[in-house]
C-alpha positions as CSV (number, residue, x, y, z in Angstrom):
1,X,0.0,0.0,0.1
2,X,2.9,2.2,0.9
3,X,4.6,1.7,-2.6
4,X,1.2,2.2,-4.4
5,X,0.8,5.5,-2.4
6,X,4.1,6.4,-3.4
7,X,3.6,5.8,-7.1
8,X,0.2,7.7,-6.9
9,X,2.0,10.6,-5.2
10,X,4.6,10.5,-8.0
11,X,1.9,10.5,-10.7
12,X,0.1,13.6,-9.0
13,X,3.5,15.3,-8.9
14,X,4.3,14.7,-12.6
15,X,0.7,15.8,-13.4
16,X,0.9,18.9,-11.5
17,X,4.4,19.8,-12.8
18,X,3.6,19.1,-16.5
19,X,0.2,20.6,-16.1
20,X,1.9,23.8,-15.2
21,X,4.3,23.4,-18.2
22,X,1.5,22.4,-20.6
23,X,3.4,19.2,-21.5
24,X,2.1,15.7,-21.9
25,X,3.3,13.1,-19.4
26,X,2.4,9.2,-19.5
27,X,3.6,6.3,-17.6
28,X,4.3,3.0,-19.3
29,X,5.4,-0.6,-18.6
30,X,8.5,-1.6,-20.4
31,X,6.7,-4.7,-21.8
32,X,6.0,-5.8,-25.5
33,X,2.9,-3.6,-25.6
34,X,4.5,-0.6,-24.1
35,X,1.3,-0.6,-21.9
36,X,-0.1,2.8,-20.9
37,X,-0.6,2.8,-17.1
38,X,-1.5,6.4,-16.7
39,X,-1.4,9.8,-18.7
40,X,-2.4,13.3,-18.0
41,X,-5.0,15.4,-19.9
42,X,-2.3,17.0,-22.1
43,X,-1.4,13.6,-23.4
44,X,-4.9,12.9,-24.6
45,X,-5.2,16.3,-25.9
46,X,-2.0,15.9,-28.1
47,X,-3.1,12.6,-29.8
48,X,-6.6,13.8,-30.2
49,X,-8.5,11.0,-28.5
50,X,-10.4,11.5,-25.3
51,X,-9.5,9.0,-22.5
52,X,-12.6,6.9,-22.7
53,X,-12.3,6.4,-26.5
54,X,-8.5,5.8,-26.3
55,X,-9.0,2.9,-23.8
56,X,-12.1,1.6,-25.8
57,X,-10.2,1.5,-29.3
58,X,-6.6,0.6,-28.1
59,X,-7.2,-0.9,-24.6
60,X,-4.2,1.3,-23.4
61,X,-1.9,-0.7,-25.7
62,X,0.6,1.6,-27.9
63,X,1.4,-1.5,-30.1
64,X,-2.3,-1.5,-31.3
65,X,-2.2,2.4,-31.7
66,X,0.8,2.3,-33.7
67,X,-0.5,-0.7,-35.8
68,X,-1.1,1.3,-38.9
69,X,2.2,3.3,-38.3
70,X,5.1,0.7,-38.4
71,X,7.9,3.2,-39.0
72,X,7.0,5.1,-36.0
73,X,6.5,2.1,-33.8
74,X,9.8,0.6,-35.0
75,X,11.6,3.9,-34.1
76,X,10.2,3.8,-30.7
77,X,11.0,0.2,-30.1
78,X,14.6,0.5,-31.3
79,X,15.0,3.4,-28.9
80,X,13.8,1.4,-25.9
81,X,16.0,-1.5,-27.0
82,X,19.1,0.4,-27.3
83,X,18.6,2.2,-23.9
84,X,18.2,-1.1,-22.1
85,X,21.0,-2.8,-24.0
86,X,23.3,0.1,-23.2
87,X,22.2,0.3,-19.5
88,X,21.2,3.9,-19.8
89,X,18.3,5.4,-17.7
90,X,16.2,6.4,-20.6
91,X,16.2,7.7,-24.3
92,X,15.1,10.7,-26.4
93,X,13.6,10.7,-29.8
94,X,12.2,13.3,-32.3
95,X,9.7,11.5,-34.4
96,X,6.4,11.9,-36.3
97,X,3.5,10.9,-33.9
98,X,0.3,9.7,-35.5
99,X,-2.7,11.5,-34.0
100,X,-6.4,11.3,-34.7
101,X,-6.4,13.9,-37.5
102,X,-3.1,13.2,-39.0
103,X,0.4,13.4,-37.4
104,X,2.5,15.8,-35.3
105,X,6.3,16.2,-34.7
106,X,7.0,15.4,-31.1
107,X,10.1,15.2,-28.8
108,X,9.9,12.4,-26.6
109,X,12.1,12.1,-23.4
110,X,11.7,8.8,-21.5
111,X,13.0,8.1,-18.0
112,X,13.4,4.6,-16.7
113,X,12.6,4.2,-12.9
114,X,13.3,1.6,-10.4
115,X,9.7,0.9,-9.9
116,X,8.2,-2.3,-10.9
117,X,4.7,-3.6,-11.6
118,X,4.4,-7.4,-11.5
119,X,8.2,-7.5,-11.9
120,X,8.1,-5.3,-15.0
121,X,10.1,-1.9,-15.1
122,X,8.2,1.3,-15.4
123,X,9.1,4.5,-17.4
124,X,7.7,8.0,-17.6
125,X,7.5,9.7,-21.0
126,X,7.3,13.4,-21.5
127,X,6.1,14.3,-25.0
128,X,6.3,17.9,-26.4
129,X,4.6,19.0,-29.6
130,X,7.2,20.6,-31.8
131,X,5.4,20.7,-35.1
132,X,5.5,24.3,-35.5
133,X,9.3,24.3,-34.9
134,X,9.7,21.2,-37.2
135,X,7.7,22.7,-39.9
136,X,9.9,25.7,-39.8
137,X,12.8,23.6,-39.9
138,X,11.4,21.7,-42.8
139,X,10.4,25.0,-44.5
140,X,14.0,26.3,-43.9
141,X,15.3,23.0,-45.4
142,X,13.2,23.4,-48.4
143,X,14.3,27.0,-48.7
144,X,17.9,26.2,-48.4
145,X,17.5,23.4,-51.0
146,X,15.7,25.7,-53.4
147,X,18.3,28.2,-52.8
148,X,20.9,25.5,-53.6
149,X,19.0,24.4,-56.7
150,X,18.7,28.1,-57.9
151,X,22.4,28.7,-57.3
152,X,23.2,25.6,-59.4
153,X,20.8,26.8,-62.1
154,X,22.5,30.1,-62.1
155,X,26.0,28.5,-62.1
156,X,24.9,26.3,-65.0
157,X,23.4,29.4,-67.0
158,X,26.7,31.4,-66.3
159,X,28.8,28.3,-67.6
160,X,26.4,28.1,-70.7
161,X,26.9,31.7,-71.4
162,X,30.6,31.5,-70.8
163,X,30.7,28.4,-73.2
164,X,29.1,30.5,-75.8
165,X,31.5,33.3,-75.3
166,X,34.6,30.9,-75.4
167,X,33.2,28.9,-78.4
168,X,32.7,32.2,-80.3
169,X,36.2,33.5,-79.2
170,X,37.7,30.1,-80.6
171,X,35.6,30.2,-83.8
172,X,36.9,33.8,-84.5
173,X,40.3,32.6,-84.3
174,X,39.9,29.5,-86.2
175,X,38.0,31.0,-88.9
176,X,40.8,33.3,-89.6
177,X,43.0,30.4,-90.4
178,X,41.3,29.0,-93.5
179,X,40.4,32.7,-94.5
180,X,44.0,33.6,-94.6
181,X,44.8,30.5,-96.5
182,X,42.0,31.3,-99.0
183,X,43.1,34.9,-99.4
184,X,46.8,34.3,-99.5
185,X,46.6,31.4,-102.1
186,X,44.3,33.5,-104.2
187,X,46.7,36.2,-104.4
188,X,49.4,33.6,-105.3
189,X,47.3,32.0,-107.9
190,X,46.7,35.6,-109.4
191,X,50.4,36.5,-109.3
192,X,51.3,33.1,-111.2
193,X,48.3,33.0,-113.4
194,X,50.3,31.6,-116.5
195,X,51.9,28.8,-114.4
196,X,49.6,26.1,-114.5
197,X,51.4,23.9,-112.0
198,X,51.4,26.7,-109.4
199,X,47.8,27.7,-110.0
200,X,46.3,24.1,-109.6
201,X,48.5,23.8,-106.3
202,X,46.9,27.0,-105.1
203,X,43.5,25.8,-106.2
204,X,44.0,22.6,-104.2
205,X,44.9,24.5,-101.1
206,X,42.0,26.7,-101.4
207,X,39.8,23.8,-101.8
208,X,41.0,22.2,-98.7
209,X,40.8,25.6,-96.7
210,X,37.1,26.2,-98.1
211,X,36.1,22.8,-96.8
212,X,37.6,23.5,-93.4
213,X,35.9,27.0,-93.4
214,X,32.7,25.2,-94.3
215,X,33.1,22.7,-91.4
216,X,33.7,25.6,-89.0
217,X,30.4,27.3,-90.2
218,X,28.6,24.0,-89.6
219,X,30.1,23.6,-86.2
220,X,28.6,27.1,-85.3
221,X,25.3,25.9,-86.5
222,X,25.6,22.7,-84.5
223,X,26.5,24.4,-81.2
224,X,23.0,24.3,-79.9
225,X,22.8,20.6,-80.5
226,X,26.2,20.0,-78.7
227,X,25.0,22.0,-75.6
228,X,21.8,20.1,-75.6
229,X,23.2,16.7,-76.0
230,X,21.4,16.3,-79.4
231,X,24.5,16.2,-81.7
232,X,23.9,13.8,-84.7
233,X,26.6,12.4,-86.7
234,X,26.3,12.1,-90.5
235,X,27.6,9.6,-93.0
236,X,29.5,10.8,-96.1
237,X,32.3,9.4,-98.3
238,X,35.8,10.7,-98.0
239,X,39.4,9.7,-98.5
240,X,41.5,9.2,-95.2
241,X,44.6,10.4,-96.9
242,X,43.2,13.5,-98.5
243,X,41.6,14.3,-95.2
244,X,44.9,14.2,-93.3
245,X,46.7,16.1,-96.2
246,X,44.1,18.9,-95.7
247,X,45.0,19.2,-92.0
248,X,48.7,19.2,-92.7
249,X,48.3,22.0,-95.3
250,X,46.2,24.0,-92.8
251,X,48.9,23.6,-90.1
252,X,52.1,23.8,-92.2
253,X,52.4,27.6,-91.9
254,X,52.5,27.6,-88.0
255,X,54.8,24.5,-87.9
256,X,57.2,26.2,-90.3
257,X,57.1,29.4,-88.3
258,X,57.8,27.4,-85.1
259,X,60.6,25.4,-87.0
260,X,59.0,22.2,-85.8
261,X,59.6,18.9,-87.5
262,X,56.4,17.0,-88.4
263,X,56.7,13.3,-89.4
264,X,53.9,11.3,-90.8
265,X,53.9,7.6,-91.1
266,X,51.1,5.7,-92.9
267,X,51.2,2.2,-92.3
268,X,49.1,-0.7,-94.1
269,X,46.5,1.8,-95.3
270,X,44.8,-0.5,-97.8
271,X,41.4,1.2,-97.7
272,X,41.5,4.9,-98.0
273,X,38.0,5.4,-99.3
274,X,35.7,5.1,-96.2
275,X,32.4,6.6,-94.9
276,X,31.9,8.7,-91.7
277,X,31.3,12.1,-90.5
278,X,34.2,13.8,-92.5
279,X,33.8,17.2,-90.7
280,X,33.6,15.8,-87.3
281,X,36.5,13.6,-87.9
282,X,38.5,16.4,-89.3
283,X,37.4,18.5,-86.2
284,X,38.9,16.0,-83.9
285,X,42.0,15.4,-85.7
286,X,42.6,19.1,-86.3
287,X,42.1,19.8,-82.6
288,X,44.7,17.2,-81.5
289,X,47.2,18.4,-84.1
290,X,46.7,22.0,-83.5
291,X,47.2,21.3,-79.8
292,X,50.4,19.5,-80.5
293,X,51.7,22.5,-82.4
294,X,50.5,24.9,-80.1
295,X,52.1,23.4,-77.0
296,X,55.3,22.1,-78.6
297,X,58.1,24.6,-78.4
298,X,60.1,25.9,-81.3
299,X,62.1,23.2,-83.0
300,X,60.2,20.4,-81.4
301,X,59.0,17.1,-82.9
302,X,55.6,16.1,-83.8
303,X,54.8,12.6,-85.2
304,X,51.5,11.2,-86.5
305,X,51.2,7.5,-87.3
306,X,48.3,6.2,-89.2
307,X,47.5,2.5,-89.1
308,X,44.7,0.4,-90.6
309,X,44.3,-2.5,-88.2
310,X,42.4,-5.7,-88.7
311,X,38.7,-5.0,-89.4
312,X,35.8,-5.8,-86.9
313,X,32.7,-7.4,-88.0
314,X,33.5,-6.2,-91.6
315,X,34.0,-2.6,-90.5
316,X,37.2,-0.8,-91.0
317,X,39.5,-0.2,-87.9
318,X,41.7,3.0,-88.0
319,X,44.2,4.1,-85.5
320,X,45.6,7.6,-85.3
321,X,48.6,8.2,-83.0
322,X,49.8,12.0,-82.4
323,X,53.1,12.3,-80.5
324,X,54.8,15.4,-79.5
325,X,57.8,16.6,-77.6
326,X,55.8,19.5,-75.9
327,X,55.2,20.6,-72.3
328,X,53.3,17.5,-71.4
329,X,50.6,17.4,-68.7
330,X,50.6,16.8,-65.0
331,X,48.8,13.8,-63.6
332,X,46.0,15.8,-61.9
333,X,45.2,17.5,-65.2
334,X,45.1,14.1,-67.2
335,X,42.1,13.1,-64.9
336,X,40.0,16.0,-66.3
337,X,41.3,16.7,-69.7
338,X,38.1,15.5,-71.4
339,X,35.9,17.7,-69.1
340,X,34.6,21.1,-70.7
341,X,36.5,24.4,-70.1
342,X,39.3,22.7,-68.4
343,X,42.9,23.9,-69.2
344,X,46.3,23.0,-67.6
345,X,47.3,25.2,-64.7
346,X,50.8,26.0,-66.1
347,X,52.2,29.6,-66.1
348,X,54.2,28.9,-69.3
349,X,50.9,28.1,-71.3
350,X,48.4,30.2,-69.6
351,X,48.6,32.9,-72.1
352,X,48.2,30.5,-75.1
353,X,44.8,30.9,-76.6
354,X,42.2,28.0,-76.0
355,X,38.6,27.6,-74.9
356,X,38.9,24.5,-73.1
357,X,36.1,23.0,-75.1
358,X,38.1,21.2,-77.8
359,X,39.1,17.9,-76.0
360,X,35.6,17.5,-74.4
361,X,33.9,17.9,-77.9
362,X,36.4,15.6,-79.5
363,X,36.0,13.0,-76.8
364,X,32.2,13.0,-77.3
365,X,32.6,12.8,-81.0
366,X,34.8,9.9,-80.9
367,X,32.7,8.0,-78.3
368,X,29.5,8.6,-80.5
369,X,31.3,7.0,-83.4
370,X,31.9,3.9,-81.3
371,X,35.7,4.5,-80.9
372,X,37.9,5.8,-78.1
373,X,40.6,8.2,-77.4
374,X,43.5,7.8,-74.9
375,X,46.1,10.0,-73.7
376,X,49.5,9.5,-72.2
377,X,51.7,12.3,-71.0
378,X,54.7,13.0,-68.9
379,X,55.1,16.6,-67.7
380,X,58.0,18.3,-69.3
381,X,58.6,15.4,-72.1
382,X,55.5,15.5,-74.3
383,X,52.2,13.7,-74.8
384,X,50.7,10.9,-77.0
385,X,47.1,10.9,-78.0
386,X,45.8,7.5,-79.6
387,X,42.5,7.6,-81.4
388,X,40.8,4.4,-82.5
389,X,37.8,4.7,-84.8
390,X,35.5,2.3,-86.8
391,X,34.9,3.4,-90.3
392,X,32.9,1.6,-93.1
393,X,34.6,1.0,-96.4
394,X,33.0,2.9,-99.4
395,X,30.8,0.6,-101.3
396,X,32.0,2.3,-104.6
397,X,35.6,3.1,-103.9
398,X,37.7,4.1,-106.9
399,X,40.0,1.3,-108.3
400,X,43.5,2.1,-107.3
401,X,45.6,-0.2,-109.7
402,X,47.4,0.7,-112.7
403,X,49.0,-1.5,-115.4
404,X,52.8,-1.1,-115.4
405,X,54.3,-4.1,-117.2
406,X,56.8,-4.8,-114.6
407,X,58.0,-1.2,-114.1
408,X,60.1,-0.5,-111.0
409,X,60.6,2.6,-109.0
410,X,63.5,3.5,-106.6
411,X,62.6,5.0,-103.4
412,X,65.2,7.0,-101.5
413,X,64.6,8.1,-97.9
414,X,66.8,8.2,-94.7
415,X,63.9,6.9,-92.7
416,X,63.8,3.2,-93.4
417,X,60.2,2.9,-92.1
418,X,59.2,5.6,-94.4
419,X,60.8,3.8,-97.3
420,X,59.0,0.6,-96.5
421,X,55.8,2.4,-96.1
422,X,56.2,3.9,-99.7
423,X,57.1,0.7,-101.1
424,X,54.1,-0.9,-99.7
425,X,51.8,1.8,-101.2
426,X,53.5,1.3,-104.7
427,X,52.9,-2.5,-104.4
428,X,49.1,-1.8,-103.6
429,X,48.8,0.2,-106.8
430,X,50.6,-2.4,-108.7
431,X,54.2,-1.0,-109.1
432,X,57.3,-3.0,-108.1
433,X,59.9,-1.0,-106.1
434,X,63.2,-1.0,-104.4
435,X,64.6,1.3,-101.6
436,X,67.8,2.8,-100.4
437,X,68.5,5.1,-97.2
438,X,71.0,7.6,-98.7
439,X,71.7,9.8,-101.7
440,X,75.2,8.0,-102.3
441,X,73.4,4.5,-102.3
442,X,70.7,5.9,-104.8
443,X,73.5,7.2,-107.2
444,X,75.2,3.8,-107.2
445,X,71.9,1.9,-107.7
446,X,70.8,4.0,-110.5
447,X,74.3,3.8,-112.2
448,X,74.3,0.1,-111.9
449,X,70.9,-0.5,-113.4
450,X,71.9,2.0,-116.3
451,X,74.9,0.1,-117.0
452,X,72.7,-3.1,-117.1
453,X,70.5,-1.1,-119.4
454,X,67.6,-1.7,-117.0
455,X,66.9,1.8,-115.9
456,X,64.3,2.4,-113.0
457,X,60.9,3.7,-114.4
458,X,61.3,6.6,-111.9
459,X,63.0,7.8,-108.6
460,X,61.2,9.1,-105.6
461,X,63.8,10.8,-103.5
462,X,63.5,12.6,-100.0
463,X,64.4,16.1,-100.1
464,X,66.2,16.4,-96.6
465,X,68.7,13.6,-95.8
466,X,71.9,13.7,-93.7
467,X,74.7,12.7,-96.1
468,X,73.5,14.2,-99.3
469,X,70.1,15.9,-99.8
470,X,67.6,15.1,-102.4
471,X,68.4,18.0,-104.7
472,X,72.2,17.2,-104.9
473,X,71.4,13.5,-105.3
474,X,69.1,14.5,-108.2
475,X,71.8,16.6,-109.9
476,X,74.3,13.5,-109.6
477,X,71.8,11.1,-111.1
478,X,71.1,13.5,-113.9
479,X,74.8,13.4,-114.9
480,X,74.5,9.6,-115.2
481,X,71.2,9.1,-116.9
482,X,70.4,12.3,-118.4
483,X,66.7,13.5,-118.3
484,X,65.0,10.3,-119.4
485,X,63.9,9.0,-116.0
486,X,61.4,11.1,-113.9
487,X,62.8,12.2,-110.6
488,X,60.2,13.1,-108.0
489,X,61.2,15.1,-105.0
490,X,59.6,13.8,-101.7
491,X,59.1,16.5,-99.0
492,X,57.4,17.0,-95.8
493,X,57.8,20.9,-96.1
494,X,56.4,23.6,-98.2
495,X,58.0,23.1,-101.6
496,X,57.9,26.9,-102.6
497,X,61.3,27.7,-101.3
498,X,62.9,24.8,-103.0
499,X,61.0,25.0,-106.4
500,X,63.6,27.1,-108.2
501,X,66.5,24.7,-107.0
502,X,64.5,21.6,-107.9
503,X,64.0,22.9,-111.4
504,X,67.6,23.8,-111.8
505,X,68.4,20.2,-110.6
506,X,66.2,18.9,-113.4
507,X,63.7,17.4,-110.9
508,X,60.3,16.5,-112.5
509,X,58.0,17.3,-109.8
510,X,57.3,17.3,-106.1
511,X,55.1,15.1,-103.9
512,X,54.4,15.9,-100.4
513,X,54.2,13.8,-97.2
514,X,52.2,12.0,-96.0
515,X,52.2,9.5,-98.8
516,X,49.1,7.3,-99.6
517,X,48.1,5.3,-102.5
518,X,45.7,7.8,-104.3
519,X,48.3,10.4,-104.1
520,X,51.1,8.3,-105.5
521,X,48.8,7.2,-108.3
522,X,47.8,10.6,-109.1
523,X,51.3,11.7,-109.5
524,X,52.7,8.7,-111.2
525,X,49.9,8.7,-113.8
526,X,51.6,11.8,-115.2
527,X,54.5,9.7,-116.4
528,X,52.7,6.6,-117.5
529,X,51.7,8.0,-121.0
530,X,54.0,7.7,-124.0
531,X,56.5,10.6,-124.4
532,X,55.6,11.9,-120.9
533,X,59.2,11.5,-119.5
534,X,60.1,15.1,-120.3
535,X,58.3,17.9,-118.3
536,X,54.9,16.7,-118.5
537,X,52.0,19.3,-118.7
538,X,49.6,18.5,-116.0
539,X,46.0,18.5,-117.3
540,X,43.1,18.9,-114.9
541,X,40.1,17.0,-115.7
542,X,36.8,17.1,-113.8
543,X,36.2,13.3,-114.6
544,X,37.4,10.6,-116.8
545,X,34.1,9.0,-116.9
546,X,32.1,8.7,-120.0
547,X,28.2,8.4,-119.7
548,X,27.4,9.2,-123.4
549,X,24.0,8.1,-124.2
550,X,22.5,8.7,-120.6
551,X,20.2,11.7,-119.8
552,X,19.7,13.5,-116.6
553,X,17.1,16.0,-115.4
554,X,18.6,18.7,-113.2
555,X,16.1,20.4,-111.1
556,X,17.6,23.7,-109.6
557,X,16.1,27.1,-109.3
558,X,19.4,29.0,-108.9
559,X,20.9,30.1,-112.4
560,X,24.5,30.0,-111.1
561,X,24.1,26.7,-109.5
562,X,22.6,25.3,-112.6
563,X,25.4,26.5,-114.7
564,X,28.0,25.0,-112.3
565,X,26.2,21.6,-112.2
566,X,25.8,21.4,-116.1
567,X,29.6,22.1,-116.4
568,X,30.6,19.5,-114.0
569,X,28.2,16.7,-114.9
570,X,28.5,17.6,-118.6
571,X,32.1,16.7,-118.6
572,X,31.0,13.0,-118.3
573,X,29.1,13.1,-121.8
574,X,25.8,12.8,-120.3
575,X,23.0,14.9,-121.7
576,X,21.2,17.3,-119.3
577,X,17.8,18.7,-119.3
578,X,16.9,21.4,-116.7
579,X,13.9,22.3,-114.6
580,X,13.6,25.7,-112.5
581,X,11.3,24.2,-109.8
582,X,9.6,21.2,-108.5
583,X,6.4,21.7,-110.6
584,X,8.4,22.4,-113.7
585,X,10.2,18.9,-112.9
586,X,6.9,17.0,-112.4
587,X,5.5,18.3,-115.9
588,X,8.8,17.6,-117.7
589,X,8.9,13.9,-116.4
590,X,5.1,13.5,-117.0
591,X,5.5,14.5,-120.7
592,X,8.7,12.4,-121.4
593,X,8.7,9.0,-122.9
594,X,9.2,6.2,-120.5
595,X,12.9,5.6,-119.9
596,X,13.8,8.9,-121.4
597,X,15.6,9.9,-118.1
598,X,18.2,7.7,-116.2
599,X,18.5,10.0,-113.1
600,X,16.9,13.1,-111.5
601,X,19.1,15.6,-109.5
602,X,16.9,17.5,-107.2
603,X,17.2,20.7,-105.3
604,X,15.1,21.0,-102.1
605,X,14.3,24.6,-101.3
606,X,12.5,25.9,-104.5
607,X,9.7,28.4,-105.2
608,X,6.2,27.1,-106.5
609,X,7.0,23.4,-105.4
610,X,9.9,22.2,-103.2
611,X,11.9,19.0,-104.0
612,X,10.3,16.9,-101.5
613,X,6.8,17.4,-102.9
614,X,8.2,17.1,-106.4
615,X,9.7,13.8,-105.5
616,X,6.5,12.4,-104.0
617,X,4.4,13.4,-107.1
618,X,7.0,12.0,-109.6
619,X,7.0,8.6,-107.4
620,X,3.2,8.5,-107.7
621,X,3.1,8.7,-111.6
622,X,1.6,5.5,-113.1
623,X,4.7,4.6,-115.2
624,X,7.0,1.5,-115.3
625,X,10.3,3.5,-115.2
626,X,9.5,5.6,-112.1
627,X,9.9,3.1,-109.3
628,X,13.5,2.4,-110.4
629,X,14.7,5.9,-111.3
630,X,17.2,7.3,-109.1
631,X,16.2,10.7,-107.7
632,X,19.3,12.4,-105.9
633,X,19.0,15.3,-103.5
634,X,21.3,18.2,-104.1
635,X,20.8,20.8,-101.4
636,X,22.3,23.1,-98.8
637,X,20.2,21.4,-96.2
638,X,23.1,19.4,-94.8
639,X,21.9,17.9,-91.5
640,X,21.2,14.3,-90.7
641,X,17.5,15.1,-90.4
642,X,17.6,16.4,-93.9
643,X,19.0,13.2,-95.2
644,X,16.2,11.4,-93.4
645,X,13.6,13.7,-94.9
646,X,15.0,13.1,-98.4
647,X,14.9,9.5,-98.2
648,X,11.3,9.5,-96.6
649,X,10.3,11.6,-99.6
650,X,11.3,8.9,-102.0
651,X,14.9,10.0,-102.8
652,X,17.8,7.6,-103.3
653,X,20.6,9.6,-102.0
654,X,21.7,13.0,-100.6
655,X,24.4,15.2,-101.7
656,X,25.1,18.3,-99.5
657,X,26.0,21.8,-101.2
658,X,28.6,22.9,-101.8
659,X,28.9,19.7,-104.0
660,X,32.1,17.6,-103.6
661,X,33.0,16.7,-107.2
662,X,34.3,13.3,-106.3
663,X,31.2,12.6,-104.2
664,X,29.0,13.7,-107.3
665,X,31.1,11.5,-109.6
666,X,30.7,8.4,-107.3
667,X,27.0,8.8,-107.2
668,X,26.9,9.1,-111.0
669,X,29.1,6.0,-111.3
670,X,26.7,4.2,-108.9
671,X,23.5,4.8,-110.8
672,X,24.4,5.3,-114.3
673,X,27.0,2.5,-115.1
């Protein structure tokens, strides 16, 4: 009786104290039900159930009360368990308490006593409603989170704006490079207008620079897609060797200005004619080469190795390795080299122009192609970038073989690897070859063969060799054999400064590195005709194809574009009719006899009727020749979706303007032969 009176007194004391404070207090058995023994009025007010209703619904058992609120019950149970296990005299918890009309945030403070009821310990629990404070806390957290998100959005917007500014700054610089080449080569061509060789050389360089300029313009147009992750790769035909040659021509002035050495090794390049996104590939390779030139000091060394590896699943597998003796990179920068806007933190290169976007874009493009790009670098010694990319072989690649009836060429280069590479190229195009690694050996070889009345067909000799340069060797060879054998000077440098000396030495021409099959073939064909061993005149032809007897309908609203297309296509002997808009084309085809036209070349954007609608109407004509008639899009709409739209309209192929002549000739060959 005394203990019960003591407990009753304790209950009254708690009730009075907590009543004064306006705080809930309850008394519980520490059993599996956490049985409620007693609670003050504030307890029932807090949970929203009057005492009688609580006892009727839940039998004073919190485990029943929490039956639909397992998470809260588990929190409470774990707190009790941990307190008992750790031999502490109570616990505290902040939790969401279920109440009659929802839930409230409460702070529980439980105190274990030494009192027992039927041998079970008793605890007192104080429960304070902290909903208002908690909601304020939650609101504060939400505000902080929103503030953080707002700051991140602001940072992203600032980065996007900075990206645009950096990109435009880089474009401003990069656009000037091909523009300078175009303006400079145009001036040189005008100054040497009567020298056909020189003018054609300038035209080729202008052509390469124009294509690069076009790629830069396309890059500006594509910027929004790059930023939004919607960059789409195109598929077009190109020659790997010619693409690399364009890059070298573009970078040659800067390489020469810094007195750097650029060596290019082509290994086992059996398939030059491939399909891929030409401009994107050129963009990637140009970025890496220009970085090598930019970060390599004066008189430094740059090497490019091109290797055609074993195909994978019928697809070509090409490796490009760029090595330089430049500054190199620190390990911490290598980890982030492919991230946007990152530049090495190096005082010596901080003032060098750069946006920090190039490597990130290059990495993205190569990954989209299904390839990879890797970098190795040692600070203070240089860097090596290795790119592997899959490229499909062209279905209608030009034939790179010539009949030579056992003719043999002597290759002279102090780099034995270069000799072997050149000989492999010659073998690929059907020409036998021999090689030596010095000018003196070349003289001995030529003299021996001349004495045996078995002269070489031609000699390809490197310009710069240590013991005797190519021009001196040429002079000595001419003393032995006269001018009957063509001697072609091989150079990795701009030929202009050596041109006069080469003519004086009676060299027949120049060929620049890198060497690849189609380039060798183009040069050697000059000397394969009867009587061509003396200073051949280089004739430029748009095409050697002959499609006499074939007829094409050209649909083009622009008069100048019609004139250009008629001139180029007409060189093949094909007959050409013209239409000035889509409706005109539909009427012409409708009135023509079946089989009259073998192909239609269709512009897209035209007045009256566009090319898509014209194609659909032509395809709907009830004629036997329509389903098999090739309709080729020739348009300035050059994005991948434009290609898709052309095919959906019923066209067979898509040629982007400005028209690449070799691509046009390939298409004519595909559909007219």
